[in-house]
C-alpha positions as CSV (number, residue, x, y, z in Angstrom):
1,X,-145.8,-3.9,-83.9
2,X,-143.3,-1.1,-83.6
3,X,-140.3,0.0,-85.6
4,X,-137.4,0.6,-83.3
5,X,-134.6,1.2,-85.8
6,X,-132.9,4.5,-85.2
7,X,-130.6,6.8,-87.2
8,X,-127.9,8.1,-84.9
9,X,-125.5,11.0,-85.3
10,X,-122.9,9.4,-83.1
11,X,-120.4,12.2,-83.3
12,X,-122.8,14.8,-82.1
13,X,-124.3,12.5,-79.5
14,X,-120.9,11.6,-78.0
15,X,-120.0,15.3,-77.9
16,X,-123.2,16.0,-75.9
17,X,-122.7,13.0,-73.6
18,X,-119.1,14.0,-72.9
19,X,-120.2,17.5,-72.1
20,X,-122.8,16.2,-69.7
21,X,-120.2,14.0,-68.0
22,X,-117.7,16.9,-67.8
23,X,-120.4,19.1,-66.2
24,X,-121.9,16.5,-63.8
25,X,-119.4,13.7,-63.4
26,X,-122.3,11.2,-64.0
27,X,-122.4,8.4,-66.5
28,X,-125.0,8.8,-69.2
29,X,-126.5,6.1,-71.5
30,X,-128.9,6.0,-74.5
31,X,-131.3,3.1,-75.0
32,X,-133.6,2.4,-77.8
33,X,-137.4,1.8,-77.3
34,X,-136.8,-2.0,-76.7
35,X,-134.4,-1.2,-73.8
36,X,-131.2,-2.1,-75.7
37,X,-128.1,0.1,-74.8
38,X,-126.9,1.8,-77.9
39,X,-124.4,4.5,-76.7
40,X,-122.8,5.4,-73.3
41,X,-120.3,7.8,-71.9
42,X,-118.0,6.8,-70.2
43,X,-118.2,3.6,-72.2
44,X,-117.4,1.4,-69.2
45,X,-119.4,0.9,-66.0
46,X,-118.1,1.9,-62.5
47,X,-116.2,-1.0,-60.9
48,X,-119.2,-2.2,-58.8
49,X,-121.7,-2.1,-61.6
50,X,-119.2,-3.8,-63.9
51,X,-119.0,-6.6,-61.3
52,X,-122.8,-6.8,-61.3
53,X,-122.8,-7.0,-65.1
54,X,-120.1,-9.7,-65.2
55,X,-122.4,-12.3,-63.6
56,X,-125.6,-13.7,-65.1
57,X,-127.8,-13.4,-62.0
58,X,-126.9,-9.8,-61.1
59,X,-126.8,-8.8,-64.8
60,X,-130.4,-10.0,-65.0
61,X,-131.3,-8.0,-61.9
62,X,-129.8,-4.8,-63.5
63,X,-131.7,-5.4,-66.7
64,X,-134.9,-5.9,-64.7
65,X,-134.4,-2.7,-62.8
66,X,-133.7,-0.8,-66.0
67,X,-136.8,-2.3,-67.7
68,X,-139.1,-1.3,-64.8
69,X,-137.8,2.2,-64.9
70,X,-138.4,2.4,-68.7
71,X,-141.9,1.1,-68.2
72,X,-142.8,3.6,-65.5
73,X,-141.2,6.3,-67.7
74,X,-143.3,5.2,-70.6
75,X,-146.5,5.3,-68.6
76,X,-145.9,8.8,-67.4
77,X,-144.0,10.1,-70.5
78,X,-141.7,12.0,-68.2
79,X,-138.4,11.8,-66.4
80,X,-138.2,9.6,-63.3
81,X,-135.5,9.6,-60.6
82,X,-135.3,6.3,-58.6
83,X,-133.0,3.8,-56.8
84,X,-131.9,0.7,-58.6
85,X,-132.0,-2.8,-57.1
86,X,-128.5,-2.1,-55.6
87,X,-129.6,1.2,-54.0
88,X,-127.8,3.5,-56.4
89,X,-129.5,6.5,-57.9
90,X,-130.5,6.6,-61.5
91,X,-132.7,8.8,-63.7
92,X,-134.5,8.0,-66.9
93,X,-136.0,10.5,-69.4
94,X,-138.0,9.5,-72.5
95,X,-137.0,10.5,-76.1
96,X,-140.4,11.5,-77.5
97,X,-140.6,12.1,-81.2
98,X,-144.0,13.4,-82.4
99,X,-145.9,11.8,-79.5
100,X,-144.0,8.5,-79.8
101,X,-141.2,7.2,-77.4
102,X,-138.3,6.2,-79.6
103,X,-135.8,5.7,-76.8
104,X,-134.5,6.7,-73.4
105,X,-131.6,8.6,-71.9
106,X,-130.4,7.5,-68.5
107,X,-127.9,8.6,-66.0
108,X,-126.8,6.6,-62.9
109,X,-124.3,4.6,-60.9
110,X,-124.2,7.3,-58.2
111,X,-125.0,7.4,-54.5
112,X,-127.0,9.9,-52.5
113,X,-126.0,8.6,-49.1
114,X,-124.2,10.9,-46.7
115,X,-120.6,9.6,-47.1
116,X,-118.4,7.1,-49.0
117,X,-118.3,4.7,-46.0
118,X,-122.1,4.5,-45.8
119,X,-122.2,3.8,-49.6
120,X,-119.5,1.2,-49.4
121,X,-121.3,-0.7,-46.6
122,X,-124.6,-0.6,-48.6
123,X,-122.8,-2.1,-51.7
124,X,-121.0,-4.7,-49.6
125,X,-124.4,-5.8,-48.2
126,X,-125.8,-6.0,-51.7
127,X,-122.9,-8.1,-52.9
128,X,-123.3,-10.4,-49.9
129,X,-126.9,-11.1,-50.9
130,X,-125.8,-12.5,-54.2
131,X,-122.9,-14.7,-53.0
132,X,-121.8,-17.3,-53.8
133,X,-123.4,-16.7,-57.2
134,X,-121.2,-13.6,-57.5
135,X,-117.9,-15.0,-56.5
136,X,-116.1,-13.3,-53.7
137,X,-112.8,-14.1,-55.5
138,X,-113.6,-11.2,-57.8
139,X,-113.3,-8.7,-55.0
140,X,-110.0,-8.9,-53.0
141,X,-110.6,-8.2,-49.3
142,X,-108.0,-5.5,-49.3
143,X,-109.4,-3.7,-52.3
144,X,-112.2,-1.3,-51.5
145,X,-112.1,0.6,-54.8
146,X,-114.8,-1.7,-56.1
147,X,-117.2,-0.1,-53.6
148,X,-116.3,3.5,-54.4
149,X,-119.0,5.3,-56.4
150,X,-119.7,8.9,-57.3
151,X,-121.5,10.9,-54.6
152,X,-124.0,13.6,-55.3
153,X,-126.4,15.5,-53.0
154,X,-130.1,15.5,-53.7
155,X,-129.9,19.0,-55.0
156,X,-127.1,18.1,-57.4
157,X,-129.1,15.0,-58.6
158,X,-132.2,17.2,-59.3
159,X,-130.0,19.7,-61.2
160,X,-128.5,16.9,-63.3
161,X,-132.0,15.5,-64.0
162,X,-133.1,18.9,-65.3
163,X,-130.1,19.0,-67.6
164,X,-130.9,15.5,-68.7
165,X,-134.4,16.6,-69.7
166,X,-133.0,19.5,-71.6
167,X,-130.7,17.1,-73.4
168,X,-133.6,15.0,-74.7
169,X,-135.2,18.0,-76.3
170,X,-131.8,19.1,-77.8
171,X,-131.1,15.7,-79.2
172,X,-134.4,15.6,-81.1
173,X,-134.2,19.3,-82.1
174,X,-130.8,18.7,-83.7
175,X,-131.9,15.3,-85.3
176,X,-129.2,13.4,-83.4
177,X,-131.6,10.5,-83.1
178,X,-134.4,9.9,-85.6
179,X,-136.6,7.0,-86.5
180,X,-135.9,5.2,-89.7
181,X,-139.1,6.0,-91.4
182,X,-138.2,4.1,-94.6
183,X,-138.2,0.9,-92.6
184,X,-141.4,2.0,-91.0
185,X,-143.0,2.3,-94.4
186,X,-141.8,-1.2,-95.4
187,X,-143.5,-2.6,-92.3
188,X,-146.6,-0.5,-93.0
189,X,-146.9,-1.9,-96.5
190,X,-146.4,-5.5,-95.3
191,X,-149.2,-5.0,-92.8
192,X,-151.6,-3.3,-95.3
193,X,-151.2,-6.1,-97.9
194,X,-151.8,-8.8,-95.3
195,X,-155.0,-7.1,-94.1
196,X,-156.3,-5.5,-97.3
197,X,-159.8,-7.0,-96.9
198,X,-160.2,-5.6,-93.4
199,X,-160.9,-2.2,-91.9
200,X,-157.7,0.0,-92.3
201,X,-158.8,3.1,-90.6
202,X,-156.2,5.7,-89.4
203,X,-157.1,4.8,-85.8
204,X,-156.3,1.1,-86.4
205,X,-153.0,1.9,-88.0
206,X,-152.1,4.3,-85.2
207,X,-152.8,1.6,-82.6
208,X,-151.1,-1.1,-84.6
209,X,-147.8,0.8,-85.0
210,X,-148.0,2.9,-81.8
211,X,-147.5,6.1,-83.8
212,X,-149.4,9.4,-83.7
213,X,-151.7,10.6,-86.4
214,X,-149.2,13.3,-87.4
215,X,-146.3,10.8,-87.7
216,X,-148.4,8.5,-89.9
217,X,-149.3,11.4,-92.2
218,X,-145.8,12.8,-92.2
219,X,-144.1,9.4,-93.0
220,X,-146.6,8.7,-95.9
221,X,-146.1,12.2,-97.4
222,X,-142.3,12.0,-97.1
223,X,-141.7,8.5,-98.4
224,X,-144.8,7.7,-100.5
225,X,-145.5,11.2,-101.9
226,X,-149.3,10.8,-101.2
227,X,-151.6,10.6,-98.3
228,X,-152.1,7.4,-96.4
229,X,-155.7,7.0,-97.5
230,X,-154.7,7.4,-101.2
231,X,-151.9,4.9,-100.6
232,X,-154.3,2.3,-99.2
233,X,-156.6,2.8,-102.2
234,X,-153.8,2.4,-104.6
235,X,-152.8,-0.9,-103.0
236,X,-156.4,-2.1,-103.1
237,X,-156.7,-1.2,-106.8
238,X,-153.4,-2.9,-107.6
239,X,-154.5,-6.1,-105.9
240,X,-157.9,-5.9,-107.7
241,X,-156.2,-5.7,-111.1
242,X,-154.0,-8.7,-110.2
243,X,-156.9,-10.8,-109.1
244,X,-158.9,-9.8,-112.3
245,X,-156.0,-10.9,-114.5
246,X,-154.9,-14.0,-112.6
247,X,-158.0,-15.6,-111.1
248,X,-161.6,-16.5,-112.1
249,X,-163.1,-14.9,-108.9
250,X,-166.3,-13.1,-109.3
251,X,-165.9,-9.3,-109.3
252,X,-168.1,-9.1,-106.2
253,X,-165.7,-11.4,-104.4
254,X,-162.7,-9.5,-105.6
255,X,-164.2,-6.3,-104.3
256,X,-164.6,-8.0,-100.8
257,X,-161.1,-9.3,-100.9
258,X,-159.6,-5.9,-101.4
259,X,-161.6,-4.2,-98.8
260,X,-164.6,-2.7,-100.6
261,X,-167.9,-3.6,-98.8
262,X,-169.9,-1.5,-101.3
263,X,-169.8,-3.3,-104.7
264,X,-171.1,-0.3,-106.6
265,X,-168.5,2.0,-105.0
266,X,-165.8,-0.5,-106.0
267,X,-167.0,-0.5,-109.6
268,X,-167.0,3.3,-109.8
269,X,-163.6,3.6,-108.2
270,X,-162.0,0.9,-110.4
271,X,-163.4,2.4,-113.6
272,X,-162.0,5.8,-112.5
273,X,-158.6,4.4,-111.7
274,X,-158.2,1.9,-114.5
275,X,-159.9,3.8,-117.2
276,X,-162.4,1.0,-117.9
277,X,-164.9,-1.2,-116.0
278,X,-163.6,-4.2,-114.1
279,X,-165.3,-6.7,-116.4
280,X,-163.8,-5.0,-119.5
281,X,-160.4,-4.9,-117.8
282,X,-160.5,-8.6,-117.2
283,X,-161.5,-9.4,-120.8
284,X,-158.7,-7.1,-122.1
285,X,-156.0,-8.7,-120.0
286,X,-157.0,-12.3,-120.3
287,X,-156.2,-14.5,-123.3
């Protein structure tokens, strides 16, 4: 389980993305952690890539190429420069917030070949591989603009990649993209209530939600006002009170259901929290 909802400051993000494009002439895109595009500048693809996205088969190939780059990027937790399925150069950098990847920034749709003619021949060959699925009627024979892409040298691509990496840090520093922690807490509470009788160690929650220890603690303190361990204990006590009032279960069974393996510890904790022993609490709240 992972919360992927993001808060975006679109005004600041678009300003930064426009500045990147002005400086490099390369299209830049932001994706969330589930690989969905959420913002791009320029908004439209280059003509060749737009043709690829206009057809189901090639659109799927583009999505597959993107997904593989995100997966490699996630494994390494660092920027990667690569060639997409059509032979164009792209670079992907992870957005890492407190040890958790919450999204990706990508640039691409450029060629590192020696000249425009060589790039055009490569793209024509790629298109030919997908015909007749990608109809040739979409590309007039006399129109070569569809095969014109931005050219950059290897040195320029490496320089742009360094700037892209710097952008990821700047985006997070300025809170242009943040995780919706309130939604995270809602998901956390749902999980806790469904597994109240089980082990709810910090390590299990970290693995279940793919978050760091610090993020788990920070989110609890910010939106719950108490530590995560105290919050879990409060949920267990609340459920124990409900079961005492609404069921005829034995107190030992209630202790097990709310995650207390030690019956005596449950009794001591309940008395401290409720101000009276569990047996007395039941008698007091039952007609």
